[in-house]
C-alpha positions in Angstrom: 85.7 30.4 113.4 88.5 32.9 113.5 88.5 34.8 110.0 90.7 37.8 110.7 94.3 37.5 111.8 95.6 40.7 113.6 99.4 41.1 113.9 101.2 43.9 115.7 104.9 44.6 115.4 105.3 45.0 119.2 103.0 44.6 122.3 103.3 48.5 122.6 100.9 48.7 119.7 98.2 46.8 121.7 96.4 50.1 122.6 96.0 50.6 118.8 95.0 47.0 117.9 92.5 46.7 120.7 90.3 49.1 118.8 90.3 46.8 115.8 89.4 43.8 118.0 86.5 45.7 119.6 85.1 46.8 116.2 85.4 43.2 114.8 83.6 41.8 117.9 80.8 44.3 117.4 80.0 42.5 114.2 80.5 39.2 115.6 83.7 38.5 113.7 86.3 36.5 115.6 89.9 37.4 115.3 93.3 36.1 116.6 95.9 38.6 117.7 99.6 38.0 117.7 102.8 40.0 118.3 105.3 39.2 115.4 108.1 41.5 114.4 109.0 41.8 110.7 112.5 42.6 111.7 113.2 40.5 114.9 111.1 37.5 113.9 110.9 37.4 110.1 110.7 33.6 109.9 107.7 33.7 112.2 106.1 36.4 110.2 106.6 34.6 107.0 105.2 31.3 108.4 102.2 33.1 109.8 101.2 34.6 106.5 102.1 31.4 104.5 99.7 29.2 106.7 96.9 31.8 107.3 94.7 30.5 104.4 95.1 26.9 105.6 94.1 28.1 109.2 90.7 29.6 107.7 91.8 33.2 107.8 90.2 35.4 105.1 91.9 38.8 106.0 95.0 40.0 107.9 95.5 43.3 109.7 99.0 44.4 110.4 99.7 47.2 112.9 103.3 48.6 112.9 105.1 51.8 113.5 108.5 53.1 112.4 109.8 51.2 109.4 106.5 49.3 109.4 107.5 46.4 107.1 105.0 44.1 108.8 102.2 44.4 106.4 104.6 44.0 103.4 106.1 40.8 104.7 102.7 39.3 105.4 101.5 40.4 102.0 104.5 38.9 100.3 103.8 35.6 101.7 100.0 35.1 101.4 97.1 35.6 98.7 94.8 36.9 101.4 94.0 40.7 101.6 96.3 42.5 104.0 95.3 45.8 105.6 98.2 47.8 107.1 97.6 50.0 110.2 100.4 52.6 110.4 100.9 53.4 114.1 101.9 56.9 115.2 104.9 57.3 117.4 108.6 58.0 117.1 110.4 60.9 115.6 108.0 61.3 112.7 104.9 60.4 114.7 103.6 57.9 112.4 104.5 59.5 109.0 107.4 57.0 108.5 104.9 54.1 109.3 102.3 55.6 106.8 105.0 56.0 104.1 106.3 52.4 104.6 102.9 50.9 104.5 101.6 52.7 101.6 104.7 52.3 99.3 104.4 48.7 98.4 105.8 47.5 95.1 103.8 46.4 92.2 102.4 42.9 92.8 102.4 43.1 96.6 99.2 45.1 97.5 98.6 46.3 101.0 95.4 48.3 101.7 96.3 51.1 104.1 94.2 53.0 106.6 94.9 56.3 108.4 97.5 57.0 111.1 95.7 57.7 114.5 92.4 56.8 116.1 90.5 56.2 112.8 93.1 53.7 111.6 92.4 50.6 113.6 88.6 51.1 113.4 88.7 51.6 109.6 91.0 48.5 109.2 88.3 46.4 111.1 85.5 47.9 109.1 87.3 47.3 105.8 87.8 43.6 106.9 84.1 43.4 107.8 83.3 44.6 104.2 85.6 42.3 102.6 84.1 39.3 104.7 80.7 40.8 103.7 81.2 40.0 100.1 80.5 36.3 100.9 78.3 36.8 104.0 74.9 38.4 103.5 74.2 38.7 107.2 77.6 40.5 107.7 76.8 42.8 104.8 73.4 43.7 106.3 75.1 44.4 109.7 77.5 46.8 107.9 74.6 48.5 106.2 72.9 48.9 109.5 76.1 50.4 110.8 76.2 53.0 108.0 72.6 53.8 108.7 73.5 54.5 112.4 76.4 56.7 111.3 73.9 58.6 109.1 71.4 59.0 112.0 73.9 60.6 114.1 74.9 63.2 111.5 71.3 64.0 110.8 70.7 64.4 114.6 73.8 66.6 115.0 72.7 68.8 111.9 69.3 69.3 113.5 70.8 70.3 116.8 73.2 72.7 115.3 70.7 74.3 113.1 68.3 74.9 116.0 71.3 76.4 118.0 72.1 78.6 115.1 68.5 79.8 114.6 68.4 80.9 118.3 71.4 83.1 117.7 69.5 85.0 114.8 
């Protein structure tokens, strides 16, 4: 069953969104991916968000650059959690998208992740954590993921400490 809806404002955002899809699949979480513009197809964006809960979605991710109103228009039309992914690009290299996504008015929350490579991965991981509040297996998978990250750092630490020792 599809639990995460991923919407991008333009098909040029696919390179960003693809990382979120891949991360979700690593946890066995199905997603649907759409191109819906907050400015050019606002009626479709509103309908998508308004019907998301009935369709079984639990979380939505919204990737957009520039004015980046997509996450806000989705959040305004649903009670589901919305995670905004500000997309780098344009004259301000994503700073405008970050500001637009972060500065939601009171009552219309949008969780926001980083601009750049970490953003789509972290958006997917945050969705996994949200889904994990009701799914023990998913929560355990996320716990294992965190342990893998820890082990990588411990290995890197040992390697660097050994290299530093050899310089002394």
